[in-house]
N, C-alpha and C positions, 0 to 999 in steps of 0.2 A: 234699695240695697239692691248695690250692683254684682255680677255675676266675678269671680277670683281670676279670673283666666280669660283669656283671651278667644280659643282655639271650641266655640258654641259649637256644639252637633261633629265634631269630632266623631268619635268612637260609633257616629252610625257609616260613614266612608269607609268604601271596602280598602281603599290605601290602609298606609302607614298614622301609624299615630304620632301623633305631635313631639316634634323633639326637644333635648328638657327638661323630661318629665318619665317616671319610670313606669311601663309599662304594664299590662296584664293585658292577658285575655284567654279565660279558660272557657273551655267547651265541657258538658260532658252527655251524653245518651241518655232517655230518658225513656224511651220506649219507639213503637208504632201508632200512628194512628187516631183521628181528626178526637177519639175522647181524653186519651193523653194531651193534646196538643191544649185544648179546650181548658182541662184541668190544670195542666204548667200556665198556662196565660191567666187564668182566670186567680190562680194562688202572687205569679206576682204583679198583675195588677190589683193587688189586692196588701202591697207591703209584707207581701211571706217569705220574701229570700229575706228581707231585713230585721221581720219578725222570731223566723225561725232561726237564724243567726245570735237573737239574741239584744237585738237593739229596740226602742224600745219609738216610738212613731208616733208627733204630736203632727197636728189634729191625726186624731183618727179620722179611717176610712178610706175610701178609694183613692188610687194615686189621678190625679188632676193633673193637666199639664198649667204649668204658671202658679202652680202652688207652692207656697212658703213652706217649708215641713222642717222638723227637727229633730230628728235620728240623737236617743241618749245611749252612751252604753258606760258603766261603769262610770257615772257622773259626771263622761265628758260631754256638754252639749255639739252636736254638729247639724252646724246647719245647712240647707240647701234649698234649691229650687227646679223644682220637675221641668225642665227645657222641652222635652216631646216623648207624645206618646203617643206607642207606632199599634195599629192593630190595621193587619194586611191579613191575606189569605193565609202567608205562610211565614208569617213573623208577628208574636204578637208581645209589647211588653215596654217600658222605659228609657228615659237617659235622666240623670239628675248632672246637678255643677253647683259647684262651690258656693256659699258666699262668707263674708266678710265673718269672721270668729270662727268654721272651719278649720279645724288642725291640719289640712291638706287642701292643695289649691290645685283644682283638677274638676276631670269628667267621669264620670261612671253610667252605663248602660248593661240594663240586662231585661235580655232577650229570648222568649223563647222562640227558636225556627223549624218550621219542617222541612226538607229534605226534598228532588223533586219522589223518592221514593219512599215518602212517607215514615221516615226516620225523625225522630223528634227530640230536640235538642237545647238545653238550657246553657247559656254564653252573657259570661260575664265579660266585660272590654271596658277599659279604666285605663286614662293618663291622670297622674296626678304629683306631686312633690308637695315637701311640706313648708308647710304657711308659717308653723308657732315657730318660735325660736328652739324649743323643748324637740321639736319634731326632727330640727335638721340637727338640732346636736346628737340625736339617738336616729341618725340615719336609718344604719343595720336594723338596728329591735324597732323602728317604724315600716318600714320596708316588711320585715317578720310581719307582724302586727295586723297589716291587708294582705300580707297573703294569707293567712289566717283567718281573719273574717271571710278574704273569699271562699274558702272553702267549705265556710258554715256555712252563705250562700247558696254555694251551689247543691252542698246535701239536704238544706232543706227545700228546694225546689221538687228533686230527687222524688221525697217525700212525698212532701206535697202534688206530686203527678200521677202514685202511684192505684195498681187501681185500686177502689176503695173495695173496702171486705163488704 
């Protein structure tokens, strides 16, 4: 099964996201230091953002580059492929792209980033457009749902990166 868009990897570039799509680029500060960075990275690489947002992930297990996964929310099947896993000194996360049957067409990146001053951030960067006719008809509603889920991703990683009790 092939990805449903051509601009593979565009969420990882520093430039503008591709035209012809709706864009999301949200970033939240998690804290600072190595422990915070490691906790957040571990959460992201174990589907913590998605699970924390209320989605189920199949198959279970850690994020793996090249793996096809199916997310589910409210009975909707959401097939994706992990196209890149990032594990660097100042950036950890992954990118997935949409496969046939996904209600949207595009790509989403989930990145934990550490700035030079030690500040740790979680960033969700995405571009998408409706793939299903129902999603196209409900344009503003589809966009609102995407932004709502993005906020849930951000909150889930904020919780996961908090200092353990």
